[in-house]
C-alpha beads as a LAMMPS data file, in Angstrom:
LAMMPS data file: protein, C-alpha beads

157 atoms
156 bonds

1 atom types
1 bond types

-500.0 500.0 xlo xhi
-500.0 500.0 ylo yhi
-500.0 500.0 zlo zhi

Masses

1 110.0

Atoms # bond

1 1 1 40.821 -119.701 38.779
2 1 1 37.145 -119.223 37.974
3 1 1 37.596 -120.810 34.535
4 1 1 39.446 -123.782 36.046
5 1 1 36.722 -124.288 38.641
6 1 1 33.922 -124.105 36.066
7 1 1 35.763 -126.592 33.850
8 1 1 36.377 -128.924 36.795
9 1 1 32.684 -128.891 37.672
10 1 1 31.613 -129.614 34.079
11 1 1 30.264 -126.182 33.157
12 1 1 30.779 -125.119 29.554
13 1 1 31.380 -121.400 29.829
14 1 1 34.295 -119.257 28.723
15 1 1 35.506 -116.752 31.272
16 1 1 36.943 -113.504 29.931
17 1 1 38.840 -111.417 32.448
18 1 1 38.431 -107.838 31.277
19 1 1 39.791 -106.389 34.479
20 1 1 42.682 -103.970 34.576
21 1 1 44.721 -103.732 37.761
22 1 1 44.306 -100.407 39.560
23 1 1 41.357 -99.398 37.412
24 1 1 38.466 -97.194 38.471
25 1 1 34.856 -97.201 37.358
26 1 1 35.778 -94.393 34.955
27 1 1 38.245 -96.750 33.273
28 1 1 35.534 -99.394 33.137
29 1 1 33.226 -96.986 31.348
30 1 1 36.022 -96.123 28.909
31 1 1 36.361 -99.842 28.052
32 1 1 32.650 -100.603 28.267
33 1 1 31.891 -101.006 24.576
34 1 1 34.614 -103.603 24.103
35 1 1 32.978 -105.656 26.869
36 1 1 29.482 -105.264 25.440
37 1 1 30.819 -106.254 22.009
38 1 1 31.770 -109.658 23.438
39 1 1 28.021 -110.345 23.910
40 1 1 28.479 -111.937 27.341
41 1 1 25.736 -114.040 28.834
42 1 1 26.759 -113.112 32.380
43 1 1 28.949 -110.267 33.624
44 1 1 30.557 -110.174 37.042
45 1 1 31.040 -106.447 37.531
46 1 1 33.640 -105.768 40.200
47 1 1 34.789 -102.183 40.157
48 1 1 34.756 -99.303 42.594
49 1 1 37.362 -100.277 45.151
50 1 1 39.986 -98.059 43.564
51 1 1 37.481 -95.198 43.312
52 1 1 37.046 -95.467 47.062
53 1 1 40.753 -95.782 47.797
54 1 1 41.351 -92.615 45.773
55 1 1 38.582 -90.753 47.578
56 1 1 36.599 -90.165 44.391
57 1 1 33.016 -88.898 44.690
58 1 1 30.440 -91.608 45.291
59 1 1 27.949 -90.067 42.871
60 1 1 30.472 -90.478 40.030
61 1 1 31.220 -94.059 41.019
62 1 1 27.520 -94.871 41.216
63 1 1 26.790 -93.243 37.847
64 1 1 29.646 -95.155 36.209
65 1 1 28.558 -98.499 37.653
66 1 1 24.988 -97.782 36.624
67 1 1 26.062 -96.970 33.060
68 1 1 27.879 -100.296 32.852
69 1 1 24.989 -102.289 34.332
70 1 1 22.497 -100.731 31.930
71 1 1 24.736 -101.242 28.893
72 1 1 25.359 -104.900 29.684
73 1 1 21.675 -105.520 30.367
74 1 1 20.709 -103.838 27.088
75 1 1 23.196 -106.159 25.404
76 1 1 21.351 -109.145 26.871
77 1 1 23.713 -109.992 29.741
78 1 1 22.724 -110.830 33.261
79 1 1 24.830 -108.868 35.716
80 1 1 26.302 -109.880 39.035
81 1 1 27.446 -106.786 40.911
82 1 1 30.297 -107.440 43.318
83 1 1 30.268 -105.202 46.347
84 1 1 33.328 -103.905 48.111
85 1 1 34.271 -102.020 51.247
86 1 1 37.173 -99.847 52.285
87 1 1 39.794 -99.892 55.012
88 1 1 38.345 -98.550 58.254
89 1 1 40.635 -95.488 58.255
90 1 1 38.466 -93.895 55.543
91 1 1 35.907 -93.037 58.211
92 1 1 32.349 -94.233 58.777
93 1 1 30.606 -91.592 56.653
94 1 1 32.652 -92.206 53.508
95 1 1 32.655 -95.979 53.985
96 1 1 28.893 -95.978 54.579
97 1 1 28.231 -93.972 51.419
98 1 1 30.601 -96.224 49.477
99 1 1 29.063 -99.490 50.694
100 1 1 25.520 -98.239 50.026
101 1 1 26.191 -97.829 46.277
102 1 1 26.201 -101.561 45.570
103 1 1 22.903 -102.677 47.147
104 1 1 21.198 -99.529 45.844
105 1 1 22.181 -100.310 42.252
106 1 1 21.471 -104.032 42.630
107 1 1 17.930 -103.315 43.814
108 1 1 17.283 -100.617 41.218
109 1 1 18.413 -102.758 38.280
110 1 1 17.393 -106.137 39.683
111 1 1 20.860 -107.632 39.478
112 1 1 22.442 -110.253 41.684
113 1 1 24.583 -108.735 44.425
114 1 1 27.671 -110.288 45.939
115 1 1 27.653 -108.296 49.185
116 1 1 31.453 -108.389 49.570
117 1 1 33.674 -109.679 46.767
118 1 1 36.625 -110.407 49.071
119 1 1 34.591 -112.321 51.675
120 1 1 36.771 -114.883 53.414
121 1 1 40.055 -113.363 52.245
122 1 1 39.932 -109.765 53.457
123 1 1 41.845 -108.933 56.590
124 1 1 43.784 -112.209 56.655
125 1 1 47.491 -111.534 56.104
126 1 1 48.155 -115.090 54.936
127 1 1 45.580 -114.663 52.145
128 1 1 46.730 -111.263 50.891
129 1 1 49.660 -109.629 49.196
130 1 1 51.947 -107.410 51.244
131 1 1 49.651 -104.421 50.595
132 1 1 47.081 -106.104 52.843
133 1 1 44.292 -105.358 50.343
134 1 1 44.712 -107.597 47.307
135 1 1 44.357 -111.376 47.664
136 1 1 47.231 -113.688 46.880
137 1 1 46.696 -117.013 45.133
138 1 1 45.380 -118.654 48.297
139 1 1 43.062 -115.701 48.893
140 1 1 41.671 -115.920 45.391
141 1 1 40.497 -119.443 46.152
142 1 1 38.094 -117.835 48.643
143 1 1 37.116 -115.160 46.121
144 1 1 36.454 -117.795 43.467
145 1 1 34.277 -119.796 45.858
146 1 1 32.409 -116.625 46.784
147 1 1 31.730 -115.749 43.135
148 1 1 30.632 -119.319 42.359
149 1 1 28.060 -119.191 45.151
150 1 1 26.241 -116.422 43.242
151 1 1 27.106 -117.570 39.711
152 1 1 26.080 -121.225 39.896
153 1 1 22.321 -120.572 40.199
154 1 1 22.557 -118.655 36.895
155 1 1 24.394 -121.277 34.831
156 1 1 23.745 -124.767 33.535
157 1 1 25.903 -127.756 32.686

Bonds

1 1 1 2
2 1 2 3
3 1 3 4
4 1 4 5
5 1 5 6
6 1 6 7
7 1 7 8
8 1 8 9
9 1 9 10
10 1 10 11
11 1 11 12
12 1 12 13
13 1 13 14
14 1 14 15
15 1 15 16
16 1 16 17
17 1 17 18
18 1 18 19
19 1 19 20
20 1 20 21
21 1 21 22
22 1 22 23
23 1 23 24
24 1 24 25
25 1 25 26
26 1 26 27
27 1 27 28
28 1 28 29
29 1 29 30
30 1 30 31
31 1 31 32
32 1 32 33
33 1 33 34
34 1 34 35
35 1 35 36
36 1 36 37
37 1 37 38
38 1 38 39
39 1 39 40
40 1 40 41
41 1 41 42
42 1 42 43
43 1 43 44
44 1 44 45
45 1 45 46
46 1 46 47
47 1 47 48
48 1 48 49
49 1 49 50
50 1 50 51
51 1 51 52
52 1 52 53
53 1 53 54
54 1 54 55
55 1 55 56
56 1 56 57
57 1 57 58
58 1 58 59
59 1 59 60
60 1 60 61
61 1 61 62
62 1 62 63
63 1 63 64
64 1 64 65
65 1 65 66
66 1 66 67
67 1 67 68
68 1 68 69
69 1 69 70
70 1 70 71
71 1 71 72
72 1 72 73
73 1 73 74
74 1 74 75
75 1 75 76
76 1 76 77
77 1 77 78
78 1 78 79
79 1 79 80
80 1 80 81
81 1 81 82
82 1 82 83
83 1 83 84
84 1 84 85
85 1 85 86
86 1 86 87
87 1 87 88
88 1 88 89
89 1 89 90
90 1 90 91
91 1 91 92
92 1 92 93
93 1 93 94
94 1 94 95
95 1 95 96
96 1 96 97
97 1 97 98
98 1 98 99
99 1 99 100
100 1 100 101
101 1 101 102
102 1 102 103
103 1 103 104
104 1 104 105
105 1 105 106
106 1 106 107
107 1 107 108
108 1 108 109
109 1 109 110
110 1 110 111
111 1 111 112
112 1 112 113
113 1 113 114
114 1 114 115
115 1 115 116
116 1 116 117
117 1 117 118
118 1 118 119
119 1 119 120
120 1 120 121
121 1 121 122
122 1 122 123
123 1 123 124
124 1 124 125
125 1 125 126
126 1 126 127
127 1 127 128
128 1 128 129
129 1 129 130
130 1 130 131
131 1 131 132
132 1 132 133
133 1 133 134
134 1 134 135
135 1 135 136
136 1 136 137
137 1 137 138
138 1 138 139
139 1 139 140
140 1 140 141
141 1 141 142
142 1 142 143
143 1 143 144
144 1 144 145
145 1 145 146
146 1 146 147
147 1 147 148
148 1 148 149
149 1 149 150
150 1 150 151
151 1 151 152
152 1 152 153
153 1 153 154
154 1 154 155
155 1 155 156
156 1 156 157
């Protein structure tokens, strides 16, 4: 959807979706070099949600995200870090620690932060799959618009 929207608006960029469904930040680190080898100009880094859903330690998630940010920046890419949250049943302490990772890393590495990747789609049954977490096609229209809001100032026609 992001590629189609960029094309429609006259931007000449190639979008590469390197995401893997169900992946964690550890999986992202394992695939990191293949992403760096693409020499991207801009990287939208959206990982961590599955770390949180699995109850993985926040320090590991933060270290993994940081490793990816640093590697992409060293490769010359500008990074957009997409923040996430967790279902409320994970408790305020864990959710608070989880949510804090994204702005902390964005400030430390001076990267653009999307505060919440699923803004506009989260919590709306009609915009999500039956699991209530992952957007359906209609929900991804909101996600695409959200990403574009942060991406467009970084690109040119």
